[in-house]
PDBQT receptor file of N, H, CA, C and O in Angstrom, charges set to zero:
ATOM      1  N   MET A   1       1.225  25.711  -5.668  1.00  0.00    +0.000 N 
ATOM      2  CA  MET A   1       2.646  25.885  -5.605  1.00  0.00    +0.000 C 
ATOM      3  C   MET A   1       3.297  24.968  -6.636  1.00  0.00    +0.000 C 
ATOM      4  O   MET A   1       3.001  23.774  -6.693  1.00  0.00    +0.000 OA
ATOM      5  N   LYS A   2       4.172  25.527  -7.435  1.00  0.00    +0.000 N 
ATOM      6  H   LYS A   2       4.413  26.496  -7.388  1.00  0.00    +0.000 HD
ATOM      7  CA  LYS A   2       4.859  24.783  -8.485  1.00  0.00    +0.000 C 
ATOM      8  C   LYS A   2       6.147  24.175  -7.949  1.00  0.00    +0.000 C 
ATOM      9  O   LYS A   2       6.784  24.737  -7.058  1.00  0.00    +0.000 OA
ATOM     10  N   ALA A   3       6.524  23.034  -8.492  1.00  0.00    +0.000 N 
ATOM     11  H   ALA A   3       6.006  22.578  -9.215  1.00  0.00    +0.000 HD
ATOM     12  CA  ALA A   3       7.750  22.373  -8.069  1.00  0.00    +0.000 C 
ATOM     13  C   ALA A   3       8.972  23.196  -8.453  1.00  0.00    +0.000 C 
ATOM     14  O   ALA A   3       9.985  23.160  -7.754  1.00  0.00    +0.000 OA
ATOM     15  N   THR A   4       8.891  23.939  -9.561  1.00  0.00    +0.000 N 
ATOM     16  H   THR A   4       8.068  23.969 -10.129  1.00  0.00    +0.000 HD
ATOM     17  CA  THR A   4      10.029  24.764  -9.959  1.00  0.00    +0.000 C 
ATOM     18  C   THR A   4      10.283  25.878  -8.948  1.00  0.00    +0.000 C 
ATOM     19  O   THR A   4      11.432  26.242  -8.697  1.00  0.00    +0.000 OA
ATOM     20  N   GLU A   5       9.220  26.416  -8.373  1.00  0.00    +0.000 N 
ATOM     21  H   GLU A   5       8.286  26.121  -8.577  1.00  0.00    +0.000 HD
ATOM     22  CA  GLU A   5       9.369  27.427  -7.326  1.00  0.00    +0.000 C 
ATOM     23  C   GLU A   5      10.037  26.825  -6.095  1.00  0.00    +0.000 C 
ATOM     24  O   GLU A   5      10.865  27.469  -5.451  1.00  0.00    +0.000 OA
ATOM     25  N   LEU A   6       9.676  25.600  -5.778  1.00  0.00    +0.000 N 
ATOM     26  H   LEU A   6       9.004  25.077  -6.301  1.00  0.00    +0.000 HD
ATOM     27  CA  LEU A   6      10.227  24.943  -4.606  1.00  0.00    +0.000 C 
ATOM     28  C   LEU A   6      11.694  24.604  -4.791  1.00  0.00    +0.000 C 
ATOM     29  O   LEU A   6      12.476  24.696  -3.845  1.00  0.00    +0.000 OA
ATOM     30  N   ARG A   7      12.071  24.216  -5.987  1.00  0.00    +0.000 N 
ATOM     31  H   ARG A   7      11.435  24.141  -6.755  1.00  0.00    +0.000 HD
ATOM     32  CA  ARG A   7      13.465  23.843  -6.236  1.00  0.00    +0.000 C 
ATOM     33  C   ARG A   7      14.411  25.030  -6.097  1.00  0.00    +0.000 C 
ATOM     34  O   ARG A   7      15.595  24.850  -5.813  1.00  0.00    +0.000 OA
ATOM     35  N   SER A   8      13.898  26.239  -6.295  1.00  0.00    +0.000 N 
ATOM     36  H   SER A   8      12.937  26.386  -6.526  1.00  0.00    +0.000 HD
ATOM     37  CA  SER A   8      14.746  27.414  -6.176  1.00  0.00    +0.000 C 
ATOM     38  C   SER A   8      14.922  27.858  -4.724  1.00  0.00    +0.000 C 
ATOM     39  O   SER A   8      15.739  28.737  -4.449  1.00  0.00    +0.000 OA
ATOM     40  N   MET A   9      14.177  27.274  -3.799  1.00  0.00    +0.000 N 
ATOM     41  H   MET A   9      13.513  26.561  -4.023  1.00  0.00    +0.000 HD
ATOM     42  CA  MET A   9      14.266  27.630  -2.387  1.00  0.00    +0.000 C 
ATOM     43  C   MET A   9      15.415  26.879  -1.718  1.00  0.00    +0.000 C 
ATOM     44  O   MET A   9      15.847  25.825  -2.184  1.00  0.00    +0.000 OA
ATOM     45  N   THR A  10      15.897  27.446  -0.618  1.00  0.00    +0.000 N 
ATOM     46  H   THR A  10      15.547  28.302  -0.239  1.00  0.00    +0.000 HD
ATOM     47  CA  THR A  10      16.919  26.763   0.167  1.00  0.00    +0.000 C 
ATOM     48  C   THR A  10      16.261  25.724   1.074  1.00  0.00    +0.000 C 
ATOM     49  O   THR A  10      15.039  25.688   1.216  1.00  0.00    +0.000 OA
ATOM     50  N   THR A  11      17.090  24.886   1.680  1.00  0.00    +0.000 N 
ATOM     51  H   THR A  11      18.083  24.915   1.564  1.00  0.00    +0.000 HD
ATOM     52  CA  THR A  11      16.574  23.843   2.559  1.00  0.00    +0.000 C 
ATOM     53  C   THR A  11      15.858  24.444   3.764  1.00  0.00    +0.000 C 
ATOM     54  O   THR A  11      14.834  23.921   4.204  1.00  0.00    +0.000 OA
ATOM     55  N   GLU A  12      16.390  25.529   4.293  1.00  0.00    +0.000 N 
ATOM     56  H   GLU A  12      17.222  25.954   3.936  1.00  0.00    +0.000 HD
ATOM     57  CA  GLU A  12      15.763  26.172   5.451  1.00  0.00    +0.000 C 
ATOM     58  C   GLU A  12      14.401  26.744   5.082  1.00  0.00    +0.000 C 
ATOM     59  O   GLU A  12      13.444  26.638   5.849  1.00  0.00    +0.000 OA
ATOM     60  N   GLU A  13      14.322  27.348   3.905  1.00  0.00    +0.000 N 
ATOM     61  H   GLU A  13      15.100  27.434   3.281  1.00  0.00    +0.000 HD
ATOM     62  CA  GLU A  13      13.038  27.889   3.442  1.00  0.00    +0.000 C 
ATOM     63  C   GLU A  13      12.025  26.777   3.212  1.00  0.00    +0.000 C 
ATOM     64  O   GLU A  13      10.841  26.939   3.505  1.00  0.00    +0.000 OA
ATOM     65  N   LEU A  14      12.492  25.645   2.688  1.00  0.00    +0.000 N 
ATOM     66  H   LEU A  14      13.454  25.513   2.450  1.00  0.00    +0.000 HD
ATOM     67  CA  LEU A  14      11.591  24.514   2.456  1.00  0.00    +0.000 C 
ATOM     68  C   LEU A  14      11.074  23.949   3.776  1.00  0.00    +0.000 C 
ATOM     69  O   LEU A  14       9.899  23.600   3.888  1.00  0.00    +0.000 OA
ATOM     70  N   ASN A  15      11.946  23.859   4.768  1.00  0.00    +0.000 N 
ATOM     71  H   ASN A  15      12.901  24.142   4.677  1.00  0.00    +0.000 HD
ATOM     72  CA  ASN A  15      11.500  23.371   6.082  1.00  0.00    +0.000 C 
ATOM     73  C   ASN A  15      10.477  24.321   6.699  1.00  0.00    +0.000 C 
ATOM     74  O   ASN A  15       9.513  23.873   7.320  1.00  0.00    +0.000 OA
ATOM     75  N   ALA A  16      10.677  25.621   6.536  1.00  0.00    +0.000 N 
ATOM     76  H   ALA A  16      11.460  25.986   6.032  1.00  0.00    +0.000 HD
ATOM     77  CA  ALA A  16       9.715  26.590   7.056  1.00  0.00    +0.000 C 
ATOM     78  C   ALA A  16       8.381  26.471   6.313  1.00  0.00    +0.000 C 
ATOM     79  O   ALA A  16       7.316  26.545   6.926  1.00  0.00    +0.000 OA
ATOM     80  N   LYS A  17       8.446  26.288   5.002  1.00  0.00    +0.000 N 
ATOM     81  H   LYS A  17       9.312  26.228   4.504  1.00  0.00    +0.000 HD
ATOM     82  CA  LYS A  17       7.229  26.133   4.194  1.00  0.00    +0.000 C 
ATOM     83  C   LYS A  17       6.484  24.863   4.598  1.00  0.00    +0.000 C 
ATOM     84  O   LYS A  17       5.255  24.858   4.670  1.00  0.00    +0.000 OA
ATOM     85  N   LEU A  18       7.224  23.790   4.858  1.00  0.00    +0.000 N 
ATOM     86  H   LEU A  18       8.222  23.794   4.799  1.00  0.00    +0.000 HD
ATOM     87  CA  LEU A  18       6.613  22.531   5.277  1.00  0.00    +0.000 C 
ATOM     88  C   LEU A  18       5.885  22.705   6.607  1.00  0.00    +0.000 C 
ATOM     89  O   LEU A  18       4.768  22.216   6.774  1.00  0.00    +0.000 OA
ATOM     90  N   LYS A  19       6.506  23.390   7.535  1.00  0.00    +0.000 N 
ATOM     91  H   LYS A  19       7.413  23.788   7.399  1.00  0.00    +0.000 HD
ATOM     92  CA  LYS A  19       5.871  23.640   8.836  1.00  0.00    +0.000 C 
ATOM     93  C   LYS A  19       4.598  24.469   8.661  1.00  0.00    +0.000 C 
ATOM     94  O   LYS A  19       3.571  24.195   9.281  1.00  0.00    +0.000 OA
ATOM     95  N   GLU A  20       4.689  25.491   7.801  1.00  0.00    +0.000 N 
ATOM     96  H   GLU A  20       5.524  25.713   7.297  1.00  0.00    +0.000 HD
ATOM     97  CA  GLU A  20       3.525  26.346   7.529  1.00  0.00    +0.000 C 
ATOM     98  C   GLU A  20       2.377  25.544   6.915  1.00  0.00    +0.000 C 
ATOM     99  O   GLU A  20       1.220  25.719   7.298  1.00  0.00    +0.000 OA
ATOM    100  N   LEU A  21       2.695  24.669   5.967  1.00  0.00    +0.000 N 
ATOM    101  H   LEU A  21       3.635  24.526   5.656  1.00  0.00    +0.000 HD
ATOM    102  CA  LEU A  21       1.661  23.872   5.307  1.00  0.00    +0.000 C 
ATOM    103  C   LEU A  21       1.024  22.870   6.269  1.00  0.00    +0.000 C 
ATOM    104  O   LEU A  21      -0.182  22.632   6.210  1.00  0.00    +0.000 OA
ATOM    105  N   LYS A  22       1.821  22.292   7.143  1.00  0.00    +0.000 N 
ATOM    106  H   LYS A  22       2.800  22.486   7.191  1.00  0.00    +0.000 HD
ATOM    107  CA  LYS A  22       1.265  21.346   8.118  1.00  0.00    +0.000 C 
ATOM    108  C   LYS A  22       0.326  22.053   9.095  1.00  0.00    +0.000 C 
ATOM    109  O   LYS A  22      -0.699  21.500   9.493  1.00  0.00    +0.000 OA
ATOM    110  N   THR A  23       0.684  23.275   9.476  1.00  0.00    +0.000 N 
ATOM    111  H   THR A  23       1.517  23.724   9.153  1.00  0.00    +0.000 HD
ATOM    112  CA  THR A  23      -0.192  24.065  10.345  1.00  0.00    +0.000 C 
ATOM    113  C   THR A  23      -1.495  24.393   9.620  1.00  0.00    +0.000 C 
ATOM    114  O   THR A  23      -2.579  24.321  10.201  1.00  0.00    +0.000 OA
ATOM    115  N   GLU A  24      -1.373  24.753   8.347  1.00  0.00    +0.000 N 
ATOM    116  H   GLU A  24      -0.493  24.811   7.876  1.00  0.00    +0.000 HD
ATOM    117  CA  GLU A  24      -2.567  25.055   7.558  1.00  0.00    +0.000 C 
ATOM    118  C   GLU A  24      -3.461  23.824   7.421  1.00  0.00    +0.000 C 
ATOM    119  O   GLU A  24      -4.684  23.941   7.503  1.00  0.00    +0.000 OA
ATOM    120  N   LEU A  25      -2.871  22.653   7.215  1.00  0.00    +0.000 N 
ATOM    121  H   LEU A  25      -1.878  22.558   7.149  1.00  0.00    +0.000 HD
ATOM    122  CA  LEU A  25      -3.651  21.422   7.109  1.00  0.00    +0.000 C 
ATOM    123  C   LEU A  25      -4.377  21.130   8.416  1.00  0.00    +0.000 C 
ATOM    124  O   LEU A  25      -5.537  20.717   8.404  1.00  0.00    +0.000 OA
ATOM    125  N   PHE A  26      -3.701  21.342   9.544  1.00  0.00    +0.000 N 
ATOM    126  H   PHE A  26      -2.759  21.678   9.554  1.00  0.00    +0.000 HD
ATOM    127  CA  PHE A  26      -4.347  21.150  10.839  1.00  0.00    +0.000 C 
ATOM    128  C   PHE A  26      -5.556  22.064  10.979  1.00  0.00    +0.000 C 
ATOM    129  O   PHE A  26      -6.626  21.632  11.407  1.00  0.00    +0.000 OA
ATOM    130  N   ASN A  27      -5.379  23.328  10.617  1.00  0.00    +0.000 N 
ATOM    131  H   ASN A  27      -4.510  23.679  10.269  1.00  0.00    +0.000 HD
ATOM    132  CA  ASN A  27      -6.483  24.289  10.723  1.00  0.00    +0.000 C 
ATOM    133  C   ASN A  27      -7.635  23.921   9.799  1.00  0.00    +0.000 C 
ATOM    134  O   ASN A  27      -8.800  24.059  10.173  1.00  0.00    +0.000 OA
ATOM    135  N   LEU A  28      -7.318  23.452   8.592  1.00  0.00    +0.000 N 
ATOM    136  H   LEU A  28      -6.372  23.339   8.288  1.00  0.00    +0.000 HD
ATOM    137  CA  LEU A  28      -8.385  23.049   7.668  1.00  0.00    +0.000 C 
ATOM    138  C   LEU A  28      -9.153  21.847   8.202  1.00  0.00    +0.000 C 
ATOM    139  O   LEU A  28     -10.379  21.792   8.102  1.00  0.00    +0.000 OA
ATOM    140  N   ARG A  29      -8.429  20.882   8.770  1.00  0.00    +0.000 N 
ATOM    141  H   ARG A  29      -7.434  20.926   8.851  1.00  0.00    +0.000 HD
ATOM    142  CA  ARG A  29      -9.108  19.710   9.339  1.00  0.00    +0.000 C 
ATOM    143  C   ARG A  29      -9.988  20.116  10.524  1.00  0.00    +0.000 C 
ATOM    144  O   ARG A  29     -11.078  19.576  10.709  1.00  0.00    +0.000 OA
ATOM    145  N   PHE A  30      -9.510  21.062  11.315  1.00  0.00    +0.000 N 
ATOM    146  H   PHE A  30      -8.625  21.501  11.165  1.00  0.00    +0.000 HD
ATOM    147  CA  PHE A  30     -10.298  21.549  12.442  1.00  0.00    +0.000 C 
ATOM    148  C   PHE A  30     -11.570  22.227  11.943  1.00  0.00    +0.000 C 
ATOM    149  O   PHE A  30     -12.648  22.019  12.500  1.00  0.00    +0.000 OA
ATOM    150  N   GLN A  31     -11.444  23.043  10.885  1.00  0.00    +0.000 N 
ATOM    151  H   GLN A  31     -10.569  23.212  10.432  1.00  0.00    +0.000 HD
ATOM    152  CA  GLN A  31     -12.622  23.695  10.314  1.00  0.00    +0.000 C 
ATOM    153  C   GLN A  31     -13.595  22.673   9.745  1.00  0.00    +0.000 C 
ATOM    154  O   GLN A  31     -14.809  22.844   9.848  1.00  0.00    +0.000 OA
ATOM    155  N   LEU A  32     -13.064  21.603   9.141  1.00  0.00    +0.000 N 
ATOM    156  H   LEU A  32     -12.078  21.464   9.057  1.00  0.00    +0.000 HD
ATOM    157  CA  LEU A  32     -13.926  20.556   8.596  1.00  0.00    +0.000 C 
ATOM    158  C   LEU A  32     -14.713  19.871   9.710  1.00  0.00    +0.000 C 
ATOM    159  O   LEU A  32     -15.900  19.582   9.554  1.00  0.00    +0.000 OA
ATOM    160  N   ALA A  33     -14.055  19.618  10.821  1.00  0.00    +0.000 N 
ATOM    161  H   ALA A  33     -13.092  19.853  10.948  1.00  0.00    +0.000 HD
ATOM    162  CA  ALA A  33     -14.712  18.938  11.935  1.00  0.00    +0.000 C 
ATOM    163  C   ALA A  33     -15.799  19.800  12.564  1.00  0.00    +0.000 C 
ATOM    164  O   ALA A  33     -16.779  19.274  13.091  1.00  0.00    +0.000 OA
ATOM    165  N   THR A  34     -15.636  21.109  12.514  1.00  0.00    +0.000 N 
ATOM    166  H   THR A  34     -14.840  21.537  12.086  1.00  0.00    +0.000 HD
ATOM    167  CA  THR A  34     -16.630  21.993  13.112  1.00  0.00    +0.000 C 
ATOM    168  C   THR A  34     -17.602  22.562  12.072  1.00  0.00    +0.000 C 
ATOM    169  O   THR A  34     -18.350  23.496  12.360  1.00  0.00    +0.000 OA
ATOM    170  N   ASN A  35     -17.584  22.002  10.884  1.00  0.00    +0.000 N 
ATOM    171  H   ASN A  35     -16.976  21.243  10.649  1.00  0.00    +0.000 HD
ATOM    172  CA  ASN A  35     -18.473  22.395   9.779  1.00  0.00    +0.000 C 
ATOM    173  C   ASN A  35     -18.334  23.869   9.402  1.00  0.00    +0.000 C 
ATOM    174  O   ASN A  35     -19.328  24.524   9.087  1.00  0.00    +0.000 OA
ATOM    175  N   GLN A  36     -17.114  24.394   9.431  1.00  0.00    +0.000 N 
ATOM    176  H   GLN A  36     -16.306  23.862   9.687  1.00  0.00    +0.000 HD
ATOM    177  CA  GLN A  36     -16.871  25.775   9.042  1.00  0.00    +0.000 C 
ATOM    178  C   GLN A  36     -16.050  25.887   7.763  1.00  0.00    +0.000 C 
ATOM    179  O   GLN A  36     -15.729  26.992   7.326  1.00  0.00    +0.000 OA
ATOM    180  N   LEU A  37     -15.711  24.756   7.163  1.00  0.00    +0.000 N 
ATOM    181  H   LEU A  37     -15.972  23.858   7.518  1.00  0.00    +0.000 HD
ATOM    182  CA  LEU A  37     -14.871  24.768   5.969  1.00  0.00    +0.000 C 
ATOM    183  C   LEU A  37     -15.742  25.015   4.740  1.00  0.00    +0.000 C 
ATOM    184  O   LEU A  37     -16.708  24.293   4.492  1.00  0.00    +0.000 OA
ATOM    185  N   ASP A  38     -15.380  26.054   3.972  1.00  0.00    +0.000 N 
ATOM    186  H   ASP A  38     -14.595  26.640   4.174  1.00  0.00    +0.000 HD
ATOM    187  CA  ASP A  38     -16.150  26.406   2.792  1.00  0.00    +0.000 C 
ATOM    188  C   ASP A  38     -15.799  25.520   1.601  1.00  0.00    +0.000 C 
ATOM    189  O   ASP A  38     -16.688  25.085   0.869  1.00  0.00    +0.000 OA
ATOM    190  N   ASN A  39     -14.516  25.252   1.403  1.00  0.00    +0.000 N 
ATOM    191  H   ASN A  39     -13.794  25.606   1.997  1.00  0.00    +0.000 HD
ATOM    192  CA  ASN A  39     -14.070  24.510   0.237  1.00  0.00    +0.000 C 
ATOM    193  C   ASN A  39     -13.242  23.305   0.683  1.00  0.00    +0.000 C 
ATOM    194  O   ASN A  39     -12.063  23.462   1.002  1.00  0.00    +0.000 OA
ATOM    195  N   PRO A  40     -13.832  22.104   0.713  1.00  0.00    +0.000 N 
ATOM    196  CA  PRO A  40     -13.104  20.914   1.170  1.00  0.00    +0.000 C 
ATOM    197  C   PRO A  40     -11.929  20.528   0.264  1.00  0.00    +0.000 C 
ATOM    198  O   PRO A  40     -11.059  19.757   0.670  1.00  0.00    +0.000 OA
ATOM    199  N   HIS A  41     -11.906  21.056  -0.947  1.00  0.00    +0.000 N 
ATOM    200  H   HIS A  41     -12.613  21.681  -1.276  1.00  0.00    +0.000 HD
ATOM    201  CA  HIS A  41     -10.816  20.734  -1.873  1.00  0.00    +0.000 C 
ATOM    202  C   HIS A  41      -9.496  21.343  -1.411  1.00  0.00    +0.000 C 
ATOM    203  O   HIS A  41      -8.430  20.917  -1.855  1.00  0.00    +0.000 OA
ATOM    204  N   LYS A  42      -9.555  22.331  -0.527  1.00  0.00    +0.000 N 
ATOM    205  H   LYS A  42     -10.421  22.677  -0.166  1.00  0.00    +0.000 HD
ATOM    206  CA  LYS A  42      -8.335  22.948   0.005  1.00  0.00    +0.000 C 
ATOM    207  C   LYS A  42      -7.488  21.931   0.769  1.00  0.00    +0.000 C 
ATOM    208  O   LYS A  42      -6.261  22.024   0.778  1.00  0.00    +0.000 OA
ATOM    209  N   ILE A  43      -8.139  20.969   1.406  1.00  0.00    +0.000 N 
ATOM    210  H   ILE A  43      -9.136  20.894   1.399  1.00  0.00    +0.000 HD
ATOM    211  CA  ILE A  43      -7.407  19.936   2.150  1.00  0.00    +0.000 C 
ATOM    212  C   ILE A  43      -6.554  19.119   1.192  1.00  0.00    +0.000 C 
ATOM    213  O   ILE A  43      -5.382  18.865   1.470  1.00  0.00    +0.000 OA
ATOM    214  N   THR A  44      -7.124  18.707   0.075  1.00  0.00    +0.000 N 
ATOM    215  H   THR A  44      -8.077  18.913  -0.151  1.00  0.00    +0.000 HD
ATOM    216  CA  THR A  44      -6.397  17.933  -0.921  1.00  0.00    +0.000 C 
ATOM    217  C   THR A  44      -5.243  18.732  -1.504  1.00  0.00    +0.000 C 
ATOM    218  O   THR A  44      -4.141  18.209  -1.673  1.00  0.00    +0.000 OA
ATOM    219  N   ASP A  45      -5.492  19.992  -1.809  1.00  0.00    +0.000 N 
ATOM    220  H   ASP A  45      -6.387  20.417  -1.672  1.00  0.00    +0.000 HD
ATOM    221  CA  ASP A  45      -4.434  20.848  -2.357  1.00  0.00    +0.000 C 
ATOM    222  C   ASP A  45      -3.278  21.003  -1.372  1.00  0.00    +0.000 C 
ATOM    223  O   ASP A  45      -2.111  20.966  -1.763  1.00  0.00    +0.000 OA
ATOM    224  N   THR A  46      -3.605  21.173  -0.111  1.00  0.00    +0.000 N 
ATOM    225  H   THR A  46      -4.553  21.203   0.206  1.00  0.00    +0.000 HD
ATOM    226  CA  THR A  46      -2.574  21.343   0.906  1.00  0.00    +0.000 C 
ATOM    227  C   THR A  46      -1.757  20.065   1.077  1.00  0.00    +0.000 C 
ATOM    228  O   THR A  46      -0.538  20.128   1.236  1.00  0.00    +0.000 OA
ATOM    229  N   LYS A  47      -2.410  18.917   1.044  1.00  0.00    +0.000 N 
ATOM    230  H   LYS A  47      -3.400  18.865   0.915  1.00  0.00    +0.000 HD
ATOM    231  CA  LYS A  47      -1.695  17.645   1.140  1.00  0.00    +0.000 C 
ATOM    232  C   LYS A  47      -0.734  17.472  -0.034  1.00  0.00    +0.000 C 
ATOM    233  O   LYS A  47       0.386  16.989   0.139  1.00  0.00    +0.000 OA
ATOM    234  N   ARG A  48      -1.170  17.863  -1.215  1.00  0.00    +0.000 N 
ATOM    235  H   ARG A  48      -2.080  18.254  -1.356  1.00  0.00    +0.000 HD
ATOM    236  CA  ARG A  48      -0.304  17.750  -2.394  1.00  0.00    +0.000 C 
ATOM    237  C   ARG A  48       0.881  18.697  -2.295  1.00  0.00    +0.000 C 
ATOM    238  O   ARG A  48       1.993  18.345  -2.690  1.00  0.00    +0.000 OA
ATOM    239  N   ASP A  49       0.653  19.902  -1.770  1.00  0.00    +0.000 N 
ATOM    240  H   ASP A  49      -0.250  20.188  -1.449  1.00  0.00    +0.000 HD
ATOM    241  CA  ASP A  49       1.755  20.847  -1.582  1.00  0.00    +0.000 C 
ATOM    242  C   ASP A  49       2.772  20.301  -0.576  1.00  0.00    +0.000 C 
ATOM    243  O   ASP A  49       3.980  20.452  -0.759  1.00  0.00    +0.000 OA
ATOM    244  N   ILE A  50       2.277  19.673   0.476  1.00  0.00    +0.000 N 
ATOM    245  H   ILE A  50       1.296  19.550   0.625  1.00  0.00    +0.000 HD
ATOM    246  CA  ILE A  50       3.177  19.062   1.463  1.00  0.00    +0.000 C 
ATOM    247  C   ILE A  50       4.015  17.974   0.797  1.00  0.00    +0.000 C 
ATOM    248  O   ILE A  50       5.220  17.879   1.031  1.00  0.00    +0.000 OA
ATOM    249  N   ALA A  51       3.377  17.164  -0.024  1.00  0.00    +0.000 N 
ATOM    250  H   ALA A  51       2.398  17.241  -0.214  1.00  0.00    +0.000 HD
ATOM    251  CA  ALA A  51       4.102  16.093  -0.728  1.00  0.00    +0.000 C 
ATOM    252  C   ALA A  51       5.154  16.670  -1.671  1.00  0.00    +0.000 C 
ATOM    253  O   ALA A  51       6.252  16.122  -1.781  1.00  0.00    +0.000 OA
ATOM    254  N   ARG A  52       4.833  17.762  -2.347  1.00  0.00    +0.000 N 
ATOM    255  H   ARG A  52       3.942  18.207  -2.258  1.00  0.00    +0.000 HD
ATOM    256  CA  ARG A  52       5.803  18.396  -3.249  1.00  0.00    +0.000 C 
ATOM    257  C   ARG A  52       7.013  18.906  -2.475  1.00  0.00    +0.000 C 
ATOM    258  O   ARG A  52       8.155  18.706  -2.889  1.00  0.00    +0.000 OA
ATOM    259  N   VAL A  53       6.755  19.563  -1.353  1.00  0.00    +0.000 N 
ATOM    260  H   VAL A  53       5.827  19.726  -1.016  1.00  0.00    +0.000 HD
ATOM    261  CA  VAL A  53       7.855  20.095  -0.542  1.00  0.00    +0.000 C 
ATOM    262  C   VAL A  53       8.728  18.953  -0.031  1.00  0.00    +0.000 C 
ATOM    263  O   VAL A  53       9.955  19.044  -0.069  1.00  0.00    +0.000 OA
ATOM    264  N   MET A  54       8.108  17.892   0.440  1.00  0.00    +0.000 N 
ATOM    265  H   MET A  54       7.111  17.818   0.470  1.00  0.00    +0.000 HD
ATOM    266  CA  MET A  54       8.868  16.765   0.952  1.00  0.00    +0.000 C 
ATOM    267  C   MET A  54       9.686  16.092  -0.151  1.00  0.00    +0.000 C 
ATOM    268  O   MET A  54      10.807  15.647   0.093  1.00  0.00    +0.000 OA
ATOM    269  N   THR A  55       9.138  16.016  -1.346  1.00  0.00    +0.000 N 
ATOM    270  H   THR A  55       8.227  16.377  -1.544  1.00  0.00    +0.000 HD
ATOM    271  CA  THR A  55       9.857  15.426  -2.474  1.00  0.00    +0.000 C 
ATOM    272  C   THR A  55      11.080  16.251  -2.836  1.00  0.00    +0.000 C 
ATOM    273  O   THR A  55      12.155  15.702  -3.077  1.00  0.00    +0.000 OA
ATOM    274  N   VAL A  56      10.921  17.572  -2.875  1.00  0.00    +0.000 N 
ATOM    275  H   VAL A  56      10.047  18.018  -2.679  1.00  0.00    +0.000 HD
ATOM    276  CA  VAL A  56      12.051  18.443  -3.204  1.00  0.00    +0.000 C 
ATOM    277  C   VAL A  56      13.101  18.385  -2.102  1.00  0.00    +0.000 C 
ATOM    278  O   VAL A  56      14.297  18.381  -2.392  1.00  0.00    +0.000 OA
ATOM    279  N   LEU A  57      12.676  18.342  -0.847  1.00  0.00    +0.000 N 
ATOM    280  H   LEU A  57      11.704  18.346  -0.611  1.00  0.00    +0.000 HD
ATOM    281  CA  LEU A  57      13.619  18.220   0.251  1.00  0.00    +0.000 C 
ATOM    282  C   LEU A  57      14.414  16.910   0.142  1.00  0.00    +0.000 C 
ATOM    283  O   LEU A  57      15.628  16.885   0.347  1.00  0.00    +0.000 OA
ATOM    284  N   ARG A  58      13.712  15.845  -0.179  1.00  0.00    +0.000 N 
ATOM    285  H   ARG A  58      12.726  15.866  -0.345  1.00  0.00    +0.000 HD
ATOM    286  CA  ARG A  58      14.375  14.535  -0.301  1.00  0.00    +0.000 C 
ATOM    287  C   ARG A  58      15.398  14.566  -1.438  1.00  0.00    +0.000 C 
ATOM    288  O   ARG A  58      16.501  14.041  -1.286  1.00  0.00    +0.000 OA
ATOM    289  N   SER A  59      15.048  15.168  -2.564  1.00  0.00    +0.000 N 
ATOM    290  H   SER A  59      14.152  15.594  -2.687  1.00  0.00    +0.000 HD
ATOM    291  CA  SER A  59      15.981  15.199  -3.694  1.00  0.00    +0.000 C 
ATOM    292  C   SER A  59      17.182  16.096  -3.383  1.00  0.00    +0.000 C 
ATOM    293  O   SER A  59      18.293  15.811  -3.830  1.00  0.00    +0.000 OA
ATOM    294  N   LYS A  60      16.973  17.179  -2.622  1.00  0.00    +0.000 N 
ATOM    295  H   LYS A  60      16.070  17.411  -2.259  1.00  0.00    +0.000 HD
ATOM    296  CA  LYS A  60      18.094  18.045  -2.237  1.00  0.00    +0.000 C 
ATOM    297  C   LYS A  60      19.026  17.306  -1.273  1.00  0.00    +0.000 C 
ATOM    298  O   LYS A  60      20.244  17.475  -1.344  1.00  0.00    +0.000 OA
ATOM    299  N   ASN A  61      18.477  16.502  -0.386  1.00  0.00    +0.000 N 
ATOM    300  H   ASN A  61      17.489  16.365  -0.329  1.00  0.00    +0.000 HD
ATOM    301  CA  ASN A  61      19.305  15.736   0.548  1.00  0.00    +0.000 C 
ATOM    302  C   ASN A  61      20.082  14.630  -0.157  1.00  0.00    +0.000 C 
ATOM    303  O   ASN A  61      21.203  14.314   0.242  1.00  0.00    +0.000 OA
ATOM    304  N   ASP A  62      19.506  14.042  -1.192  1.00  0.00    +0.000 N 
ATOM    305  H   ASP A  62      18.595  14.298  -1.516  1.00  0.00    +0.000 HD
ATOM    306  CA  ASP A  62      20.191  13.000  -1.938  1.00  0.00    +0.000 C 
ATOM    307  C   ASP A  62      21.348  13.549  -2.757  1.00  0.00    +0.000 C 
ATOM    308  O   ASP A  62      22.332  12.848  -2.995  1.00  0.00    +0.000 OA
ATOM    309  N   GLU A  63      21.233  14.816  -3.194  1.00  0.00    +0.000 N 
ATOM    310  H   GLU A  63      20.434  15.385  -3.001  1.00  0.00    +0.000 HD
ATOM    311  CA  GLU A  63      22.289  15.430  -3.980  1.00  0.00    +0.000 C 
ATOM    312  C   GLU A  63      23.540  15.686  -3.146  1.00  0.00    +0.000 C 
ATOM    313  O   GLU A  63      24.655  15.689  -3.669  1.00  0.00    +0.000 OA
ATOM    314  N   GLN A  64      23.347  15.902  -1.847  1.00  0.00    +0.000 N 
ATOM    315  H   GLN A  64      22.442  15.900  -1.423  1.00  0.00    +0.000 HD
ATOM    316  CA  GLN A  64      24.490  16.248  -0.992  1.00  0.00    +0.000 C 
ATOM    317  C   GLN A  64      25.264  15.068  -0.591  1.00  0.00    +0.000 C 
ATOM    318  O   GLN A  64      26.255  15.195   0.129  1.00  0.00    +0.000 OA
TER     319      GLN A  64
């Protein structure tokens, strides 16, 4: 996910995306614990996407 894509989203869409990413991270961690995760790099990618969404949300809140 690109930061430019995130900046074009509304605050409500960003909050929904953040919730979706956190759920995905939970599921990936669960798969890792049960040895069903095929690509462990997905966890890192998801964490970075969460950080990007949170950064864009923070900058949108500071602008207001």
